Backbone bond lengths (Angstrom), bond angles and torsions (degrees), N, CA, C in turn:
res aa  C-N    CA-C-N  psi(-1)  N-CA   C-N-CA  omega(-1)  CA-C   N-CA-C  phi
1 M - - - 1.478 - - 1.573 113.15 -
2 E 1.204 122.59 140.28 1.527 123.14 179.62 1.599 105.88 -129.19
3 I 1.235 113.08 135.32 1.511 121.56 174.90 1.459 110.91 -122.29
4 T 1.308 121.08 134.00 1.419 122.89 171.68 1.518 107.48 -105.79
5 I 1.402 108.50 131.15 1.529 115.74 172.55 1.500 108.55 -88.21
6 H 1.359 110.90 134.03 1.501 119.60 176.63 1.497 101.16 -114.32
7 P 1.466 115.80 108.63 1.485 118.19 -169.84 1.485 114.16 -55.27
8 H 1.355 117.04 131.51 1.430 125.49 -179.65 1.569 112.42 61.46
9 Q 1.354 117.27 7.08 1.450 112.95 178.15 1.590 112.28 -121.54
10 G 1.337 118.32 -31.13 1.442 115.69 176.85 1.560 107.45 148.70
11 I 1.310 109.54 -154.90 1.521 118.23 -176.11 1.480 108.33 -131.14
12 N 1.280 122.92 137.17 1.445 127.33 -178.54 1.612 106.54 38.82
13 D 1.302 117.31 -125.86 1.406 115.57 -177.02 1.627 113.76 -91.55
14 A 1.213 114.17 1.37 1.518 121.02 179.18 1.543 106.48 -85.30
15 K 1.414 114.75 128.08 1.477 115.56 -168.27 1.629 101.42 -119.02
16 L 1.314 114.09 143.47 1.450 122.71 167.79 1.456 108.91 -57.75
17 D 1.328 119.64 147.09 1.460 126.94 -179.71 1.507 111.72 77.85
18 M 1.395 118.84 1.75 1.427 118.03 174.18 1.574 105.27 -76.70
19 T 1.462 112.08 160.97 1.489 116.47 -178.25 1.631 103.09 -77.61
20 K 1.364 110.08 173.36 1.416 113.51 176.67 1.540 114.18 -61.31
21 D 1.345 114.24 -42.70 1.458 119.67 179.11 1.571 110.32 -65.27
22 E 1.262 122.37 -36.33 1.382 118.80 177.92 1.442 114.54 -73.53
23 I 1.374 123.66 -31.58 1.383 129.58 168.42 1.491 113.78 -65.36
24 R 1.329 117.40 -38.79 1.439 119.41 178.82 1.585 108.95 -67.16
25 R 1.324 117.18 -41.84 1.451 119.68 179.33 1.556 110.62 -67.05
26 S 1.338 115.70 -40.20 1.509 122.50 -177.95 1.531 108.54 -62.68
27 I 1.272 119.26 -52.97 1.552 125.54 -177.25 1.494 109.31 -72.16
28 G 1.316 116.59 -43.73 1.537 123.35 -178.42 1.514 113.33 73.72
29 G 1.286 112.14 171.22 1.456 120.67 174.68 1.518 109.45 78.15
30 E 1.409 108.46 -177.80 1.508 117.32 -173.73 1.571 106.00 -72.77
31 F 1.372 118.51 150.25 1.406 124.95 173.65 1.528 108.86 -143.39
32 R 1.223 114.37 160.14 1.476 122.88 178.14 1.562 106.05 -124.82
33 E 1.476 113.88 128.61 1.452 120.52 177.39 1.447 107.78 -84.41
34 Y 1.395 118.01 138.25 1.461 122.71 173.20 1.509 107.60 -147.97
35 K 1.399 114.70 175.77 1.522 124.03 168.96 1.491 110.27 -112.59
36 K 1.276 112.71 139.70 1.490 118.54 171.00 1.477 100.52 -120.21
37 G 1.350 120.02 102.31 1.369 119.59 -169.58 1.425 113.10 68.59
38 N 1.331 109.21 -131.36 1.543 115.18 173.24 1.512 113.64 -91.27
39 T 1.297 114.18 0.49 1.538 118.53 -175.86 1.554 110.24 -91.66
40 E 1.380 109.06 132.20 1.535 113.77 174.15 1.527 102.40 -78.44
41 A 1.462 111.46 150.40 1.408 116.77 175.47 1.445 114.58 -149.98
42 D 1.275 121.76 167.22 1.438 126.47 173.22 1.460 109.93 -129.18
43 Q 1.310 114.58 128.43 1.590 122.39 170.03 1.470 103.91 -96.26
44 F 1.396 116.96 128.31 1.476 118.56 -178.47 1.631 98.73 -104.44
45 M 1.315 106.23 113.97 1.498 120.99 179.07 1.561 114.23 -49.19
46 G 1.181 115.90 127.53 1.549 124.96 170.70 1.650 104.30 74.25
47 K 1.237 122.08 10.34 1.421 120.52 -176.43 1.596 113.42 -119.76
48 T 1.289 118.25 -5.73 1.419 125.29 -177.64 1.557 110.31 50.38
49 I 1.295 120.94 40.48 1.464 128.94 -177.82 1.485 103.91 -122.26
50 H 1.323 114.82 128.40 1.484 125.58 166.42 1.472 107.20 -112.95
51 A 1.337 119.84 134.88 1.518 124.61 163.29 1.473 113.30 -112.28
52 Y 1.367 117.91 132.10 1.384 122.30 -176.59 1.646 108.28 -111.29
53 Y 1.393 113.71 142.96 1.429 116.60 -174.25 1.457 112.02 -122.20
54 D 1.380 112.25 154.08 1.439 119.50 175.80 1.563 107.06 -85.97
55 P 1.307 114.22 167.95 1.532 115.91 -177.74 1.594 110.66 -57.97
56 N 1.294 127.66 -16.28 1.454 127.07 176.61 1.640 107.96 -83.84
57 G 1.304 116.44 -6.19 1.450 118.04 178.58 1.605 106.94 87.79
58 R 1.246 122.95 21.86 1.589 123.58 176.89 1.523 102.82 -106.73
59 C 1.300 104.57 150.98 1.493 116.12 -175.17 1.589 109.68 -78.08
60 K 1.349 111.94 126.58 1.455 113.70 176.85 1.468 117.85 -116.48
61 A 1.393 113.87 -6.18 1.420 116.58 171.42 1.499 108.53 -168.54
62 F 1.495 116.95 157.95 1.493 122.49 179.49 1.528 102.07 -128.59
63 E 1.272 117.39 143.30 1.497 124.84 174.27 1.576 105.33 -123.69
64 I 1.329 111.28 126.43 1.419 116.38 174.23 1.530 112.35 -118.57
65 Y 1.246 112.04 134.41 1.532 119.25 -179.03 1.567 116.46 -101.82
66 A 1.344 116.12 144.91 1.460 115.80 166.79 1.488 112.26 -58.82
67 P 1.170 125.80 152.30 1.536 127.79 11.04 1.493 115.94 -75.81
68 T 1.246 121.90 -0.94 1.537 121.58 -175.81 1.545 98.39 -63.63
69 K 1.336 106.11 145.72 1.690 115.01 173.43 1.468 102.19 -89.17
70 V 1.264 114.84 123.08 1.469 125.20 176.01 1.480 106.35 -107.08
71 F 1.281 120.35 133.64 1.466 127.65 -176.75 1.579 106.62 -120.44
72 L 1.307 118.02 138.99 1.501 127.15 172.55 1.517 99.08 -132.46
73 L 1.352 109.81 123.44 1.488 118.47 172.29 1.640 109.47 53.28
74 G 1.203 116.24 42.20 1.452 121.29 -176.29 1.610 120.73 73.05
75 V 1.316 114.10 1.55 1.393 119.52 -177.59 1.482 110.53 -110.78
76 Q 1.452 114.90 123.95 1.557 118.61 179.91 1.559 105.77 -67.10
77 V 1.318 116.12 124.09 1.571 117.68 172.92 1.483 109.81 -102.83
78 T 1.343 129.18 -42.01 1.446 122.24 -174.02 1.502 107.08 -73.19
79 G 1.441 110.10 139.02 1.421 117.92 -177.03 1.480 118.46 84.15
80 K 1.264 114.21 -5.79 1.534 123.39 176.38 1.510 109.67 -94.18
81 P 1.336 117.05 148.80 1.590 115.57 -177.71 1.532 108.02 -67.86
82 F 1.369 103.54 139.73 1.528 115.77 175.86 1.506 119.17 -41.57
83 G 1.338 107.79 -50.26 1.583 115.73 -175.96 1.398 108.26 -62.67
84 E 1.390 119.54 -39.27 1.589 123.23 -178.28 1.619 105.94 -62.11
85 I 1.278 115.54 -48.32 1.439 118.62 -172.67 1.450 107.06 -72.15
86 L 1.359 127.30 -36.68 1.418 129.11 176.53 1.469 111.01 -59.76
87 R 1.349 118.50 -47.02 1.490 123.35 178.12 1.511 110.00 -58.63
88 W 1.374 118.36 -50.01 1.319 122.51 177.91 1.457 116.66 -52.41
89 L 1.403 114.71 -56.42 1.443 125.61 179.29 1.500 111.74 -55.95
90 S 1.387 114.11 -44.55 1.483 117.55 -177.19 1.588 109.81 -65.06
91 A 1.380 117.64 -31.21 1.416 117.16 177.23 1.466 118.03 -76.34
92 I 1.247 117.05 -8.63 1.574 120.43 178.67 1.555 108.20 -107.76
93 T 1.250 122.51 -24.35 1.414 122.89 -178.18 1.524 110.76 -140.65
94 S 1.290 117.62 148.35 1.517 120.43 174.34 1.512 114.54 -97.66
95 D 1.313 114.62 11.79 1.518 113.18 -179.24 1.554 111.33 -108.07
96 T 1.196 121.54 23.29 1.422 122.92 -179.98 1.531 108.98 -70.40
97 E 1.321 111.73 139.11 1.546 117.79 -174.80 1.598 106.37 -132.12
98 T 1.195 120.96 122.89 1.481 121.77 -178.48 1.530 109.72 -113.90
99 N 1.378 113.36 155.13 1.442 121.53 170.51 1.606 103.22 -135.72
100 S 1.149 118.46 -166.98 1.454 132.73 -178.02 1.452 113.14 -53.25
101 S 1.365 115.50 -33.66 1.446 121.10 -168.09 1.524 111.87 -125.61
102 G 1.289 121.93 6.87 1.550 114.55 -178.17 1.565 109.80 176.42
103 V 1.180 107.82 -164.23 1.612 116.44 178.35 1.579 106.31 -146.77
104 R 1.367 112.03 152.50 1.301 124.30 -172.45 1.632 112.49 -132.06
105 S 1.331 119.67 137.09 1.529 115.68 174.05 1.617 101.74 -131.95
106 L 1.217 107.33 119.58 1.602 113.43 169.48 1.462 119.94 -71.41
107 E 1.428 114.51 -25.59 1.299 123.76 171.33 1.461 113.55 -60.36
108 F 1.289 123.84 -52.06 1.407 137.98 172.90 1.528 119.25 -75.64
109 G 1.297 112.71 -19.42 1.426 119.67 178.37 1.633 110.61 66.95
110 V 1.418 115.45 42.35 1.398 120.90 -176.62 1.491 111.94 -138.96
111 S 1.328 114.09 151.25 1.561 118.41 168.98 1.595 103.38 -133.29
112 M 1.327 112.91 149.35 1.449 112.59 174.06 1.485 110.67 -129.59
113 F 1.420 116.23 145.28 1.534 115.14 -166.65 1.542 101.26 -120.49
114 A 1.412 109.90 127.86 1.465 121.54 164.67 1.530 106.62 -129.48
115 P 1.308 124.46 108.87 1.450 124.34 -170.59 1.523 122.39 -48.91
116 Y 1.494 110.23 -31.90 1.414 117.84 -177.38 1.540 111.97 -112.23
117 A 1.306 114.61 28.26 1.494 115.22 -170.06 1.544 117.54 -58.89
118 S 1.334 109.83 -36.90 1.552 113.32 -178.85 1.585 112.17 -66.24
119 S 1.318 112.47 -34.66 1.500 117.38 -176.75 1.513 113.75 -90.14
120 D 1.344 116.46 -24.89 1.479 121.24 -169.89 1.480 108.90 -142.93
121 P 1.412 118.10 90.33 1.424 116.95 179.21 1.493 121.49 -69.53
122 E 1.425 108.96 3.55 1.487 112.76 173.08 1.502 109.47 -99.18
123 E 1.445 121.04 3.17 1.427 126.24 176.45 1.571 104.61 -60.58
124 P 1.446 115.07 128.65 1.454 114.41 179.09 1.539 112.93 -77.94
125 I 1.340 112.83 148.32 1.493 117.34 176.20 1.503 105.94 -66.12
126 Q 1.405 112.71 127.92 1.432 116.99 -179.12 1.513 111.76 -99.37
127 S 1.264 120.52 -22.77 1.537 121.48 176.58 1.485 110.56 -150.25
128 A 1.308 111.15 154.84 1.437 116.64 166.52 1.494 118.02 -128.72
129 L 1.348 120.97 145.04 1.465 123.49 -172.02 1.489 101.92 -117.37
130 V 1.282 118.05 133.52 1.427 122.56 167.65 1.600 104.61 -115.43
131 F 1.315 113.42 139.57 1.441 122.22 -175.08 1.525 113.31 -132.27
132 R 1.279 115.00 159.47 1.423 117.58 171.95 1.487 114.37 -81.10
133 R 1.285 111.86 170.24 1.514 117.15 177.12 1.538 108.18 -64.71
134 G 1.423 110.30 143.29 1.576 110.67 -173.30 1.423 117.85 83.32
135 Y 1.190 121.18 -3.67 1.522 117.59 -179.68 1.498 108.60 -73.64
136 W 1.368 122.26 -38.55 1.452 125.92 162.77 1.604 97.81 -106.31
137 N 1.429 117.40 138.74 1.396 119.43 176.99 1.499 113.51 -96.37
138 K 1.348 118.33 -9.61 1.493 122.71 166.23 1.367 109.20 -173.91
139 K 1.398 118.12 167.12 1.289 130.73 -174.88 1.642 109.91 -55.88
140 N 1.241 111.07 156.60 1.624 122.20 172.69 1.561 105.88 55.72
141 E 1.284 119.70 32.23 1.490 120.91 -179.71 1.505 108.57 -130.39
142 T 1.239 121.10 141.51 1.538 120.06 172.66 1.511 108.36 -65.57
143 P 1.247 112.83 160.60 1.486 113.39 -175.99 1.561 112.38 -68.14
144 I 1.255 110.98 148.13 1.388 122.51 177.37 1.477 107.85 -72.16
145 E 1.367 119.76 -16.54 1.512 126.77 -174.59 1.601 100.53 -140.00
146 G 1.343 113.21 128.98 1.559 119.20 -179.66 1.611 106.57 -70.50
147 P 1.313 122.79 166.41 1.436 126.77 4.62 1.460 112.18 -71.98
148 R 1.261 123.77 168.15 1.474 127.30 175.50 1.439 111.29 -95.93
149 M 1.444 117.96 148.35 1.382 120.02 165.95 1.407 113.32 -58.05
150 K 1.344 123.20 134.39 1.525 116.89 -172.88 1.453 112.44 -74.42
151 P 1.389 114.89 143.82 1.439 117.53 -171.59 1.487 111.81 -75.55
């Protein structure tokens, strides 16, 4: 399966700010509702896609896990070494921000998770999160809306 991230817009045909029902129709297939902290979410079975919703039931973020091939600006990010993706992202934007397990770009509305990124730059990216504008309100801050970038 392949997913294309559209910065600040969504993934493939599923768009940020769609309602739960619109997201479910757009992604299709079986799903499981759950809560991540105070955030309502859907896990789409067999698709490695999670959709996160605001209190009004509108999608605020998608998280996609490997082995799904996730593409950002034509470049595959999941399954690729963290160091390689960090170098590429840093070359196209000056707003990359890293922590011990990933990288985030507010410009592109994405964060990518590799659990041992700080100690092993060859660690593959395991998931990518695409979020709407305002999900984080400024750099170096936890999200104003969950889920959180993993510490």
